[in-house]
Every structure is written in C-alpha cells, then in structure tokens.
N, C-alpha and C positions, 0 to 999 in steps of 0.2 A: 175250754172256752173261757177266756179271761179278757177283761178290759182294765187297763191301768192308765191313770192320769198322772203326769208329773208337771209341777207348776213352773219348773225351769228346766232347760237342758243341761244345766251344770252337773257334771259328774256322770253323765250318761256314758256307758261303755258300749263297745261294739256288740258284746255278748247280750246286753239288755235289749238291743234293737234288732239283732240279727233274726231274720226270718219272720218278723212280725209285720203286720199291716199298721203303718204309722200315719197319724194325722198331725200336722204341725199347725199351730194356731199363733198368729200375731195379728189380731184383728185390727189393732191400731199401730201400724197400718200395713205391714208388708204383705200378709196373705190376702188382704182385701185388694191391695194394689195388683198382686199377681192375678187374681181372678178377673179384675177389670181389664188388664192387659190381654189376657188370653181370650176373654169374651169379645174383645174388640179387634181380634185378628192378629195379635203378635204371633210370630212363628215359634219363638221359644224365649225363655228367660234363663239366664245363667247366674245363679247366686254366687257371690264371692265375699270374702271376709273383710276386705280392706279396699280403700280408695286406690292404693298403689297397685293392687292386684287387678282391679277393674281396668285401670289405665293400661297396664301391660297386656292384658288379654285383648282389649280393643285394638291395640297396636298390632298384636300378633295376628288377629283375624283380618284386620285391614280392609274391612268392607264398609261401603256406604250404607249398608242395610243394618249396621250395628248402632244401637243407641246406648249411652251410659245413663243410668238412673240410680238415684240413691239419696240418702240423707245422713247427716251427722247433727246431733242435737236438734232433730226434727226439721231442719231446713236443708234445702237442696245443696249438694256439694258443688262448690264453685267449678264452673267449666263443664258440668254435666248437662246433658240435654233435658233430663226430666228429674223430678224429685221422687219421693216415695209417697205418691198421692194417687188414689184411684181416679180422681177427677182429672188428672193430667193424662191418663192412659186412654185418650180418645182414639177413635178409629182412624182419624186422619193422621194422628201422631205415630201409631204403633202398628198398623196393619202391615203384615209381611216383614216386620222387623225382628231382629234378635236383640233382646234387651239384657245388658249386663247390669245386674242389680246388687248393690251393697247397702245394708241398713244396719242400724245400731244393734238390733236384737233378732229380727226375723230370719235374715239370711244365715246367721250363725246357727240358729236352731235347726234349720233345714240341713246344713252341712254336718251337724252333729249326728244326724240320722242316716247318713249315706249307706251304712251297712245293713239297713233294713231290707226286707223283701220288697216292699212297696211303700212309697211315701207320698202323701197327698197334702198340699196346702189347703187349709180349711178356714172358714170365717162365716159370718152371717151371710155373706154374699153368695155362698154356694152350699149352705147348710143342708138342704134337702138332698142334693146329689151326694154329698159326703156321707150323710147318714145312711143313704141307700147302699153305698159301698160298704159301710160298716156292718150293716145287717147281712149283706152277702158274706162278709168275712166270718161273722158269727155262725151263720148257717153252714159254712164250710169248716167249722171248728178251727178257725184261725185266731191267733192271739192278737189283740189290738192294743196299741199304745197311743195315747193322745198326749202330745208334747206341747205345752205352753211355752212361748218364747220368753215370757216374763219381761221384767224391766231391769236391765243391768244386773242380772243374776238374782233378782228378788221376785217375789210373788207379785202378780199384776191382776187386779180385779177384773179388768176387761177380758183378758185371755181366759181366766179361770171360769168366768160366767159362760163364755162361749164354749169351753170344754164341757160344762154342765149341760148346756143346750144340746150339744152334739151327742153326749152320752145318753141323755133322755130320749132323743130322737132315734138313736140306734136301738135302744131297748124297747121303745114304744110302751105298751101296757104291761110288759114283763117286769117283775120286781127284780132288780139286778144286784141285790146286796151281796150275795155270795160270790159274784163274779167281779166285783169292784174292789180296788184298793181304797185306802182311807182318803187319798186325794180325790178319787172319783166320787166317793160319797160326799165329801165337802163341796165339790163342784155342783152336785145336785142340790145341796142345801142352798147354794147361791141362787139357783133357779127358783126354788121355793120362795126365797126372800124377794126376788125381783120380778118373778113371774115372766110374762112374755114381753116385757118392755125393754127391748134392747137398749134404747136410748138412755135409760137410767144408769145402769152399771157402767156403760161406756163414758157417760158424762161425769159420773162421780169418781171414776178412776183417776189416779194421778196422771197417767198418760193422756187421758181425755182432757183433764183440766189444763195441762200444759199446752196441748195442741190448741185449745180454745184461746188461751192467753197469747199464743203466737200467731193467731189469725187463721187457724185451720178448723174453725167450727164446722164448716161445710164438709170437711173430710170425716169428722166424727159422725155427723148425720148420715153421710153416705155409707159409712161402715156399719151403721145400725139398720140398714135396709135388708130385710130377709130376702135371700135369693135374688139379689139385685143383679148379680153376674153369674148366672147358673151354668157353670162349667165345672168339669172334674179334670183337674190337671195332675200330673204325676211328676215327681222329681226322680229322675233316673239317669245314670251316667252323666251326672253333673248338670243336667238341664231339666227345666220344667217345661213340659209339653202337654198338649191336650191328650186325654185318654180317648182313643178311637171309640166312636159310637157304633155299636153293632146293631144292624137291622133285626 
C-alpha cells in the first residue's frame, strides 16, 4: 500500500505508472474543465498533445457531434469551438458531444499516464469522489500515483495543494507518513499552510495570477469550488468517459 505524488509528469516512465491507480491534477484548468464537461453531459473527451493533432482527429472523425476545445498561453486556440474553461462547458454547449481537447499542461499529463491501470482526472471539482476511489484502491492494496501537471515542466502551487487535499482525503484520520513519498509529505504541508481555503493557493499561484491578469478570474473562482462538478471520469483507451455508477 503506497501513495506517491509527483509534481510534474516529466520523466515518468511506463514502468512507474504501469498497474497503478493514477490521479492526474491540472486544477487550473484542464481537469476542472473535464469535470465540468462530463458533469454537463459530454459523451467523451479525447485529450491530444497538439493543435495539429486535434484538427486531424476532428477531420478523421468527421462528425457534427465533435467539438474542438483548448488553449495556448491561456487563451482559446483560434478556430476552436471552446477554450479550456469550465465555465464554457455548459450543458447547451456540450451535451452529447465528443470534445477533442488540447491544453498546455493537462492533456500531456494525462497522455503520459496511458500505461497505468486506471487514470482519473481530479480537481477540487470532484475531490470527494476521487478520494473515495483512492480509499477503495488502498483498501484493495493497490498502489496510487498522484500526478500534478505542473506548469511548463515546473512545480505549480495550485496543483501541489490539490494533490495534498486529495492525499489528505484519501487517508482521512490515518497518519500516512510511511506510505507517502517526500512529494506527498510536502503536499500535505501545503494543506497545513493554507488549510481548507482553496481560493488562496489558487489565487497565489503563478497560474492563478496569470489567469486573473488575462481576464479569467471567474475560472479561478470556479476551480476553487469543492465538488462543483461531482463526477468520476476515467481516461481509458485514449478517451475520458464517465465511470458507470453501480446501484
């Protein structure tokens, strides 16, 4: 039983993720956007690494039910239907649609984990459900990896704080020191520093400050809403789809 946190996906090998239960975090904004889209009825999300790949895939699928979404330098890619914003993923825009998504950090983080047993996008927006899945994994003696997308290959405060919140929620009242790597312990220290106030670390982070500067303050606030989009989605066979709810 082990939980590891990594602050960026850089250098992750297939061996490191193989067979593990993986949570990928890009709270500002890709995984929050994914939760919003799935919560509002999107059929699936297909993460890709580049604008060119997104355009080629949309042409290959050739369906009116496909939407292009994504950003570069925080702003919507020219010609795309949607940006990388949870607030754009309204029910009227995405219900029944397949969304091809490319972002600066989050989609690459997901793709880096394709060899894992199961991969779940996580954020404040679905934290309780993600933590519940994490607890189930621990009870089943499965190894967990929490991957922060980071920012251009570097540490990102917003993602690391979210990783700490997820780790704390998974372990609950149990003291997890023996089961955590150093990055996991550091993420818990961030939770002790900022407490339950999601808005503070998100707004203080470089990503948060840049988004506010570019006019996306509402996106930062939306990303700070705990369980705002309570869905559990899974990245499997190149698609993000909802995990079926069993009665």
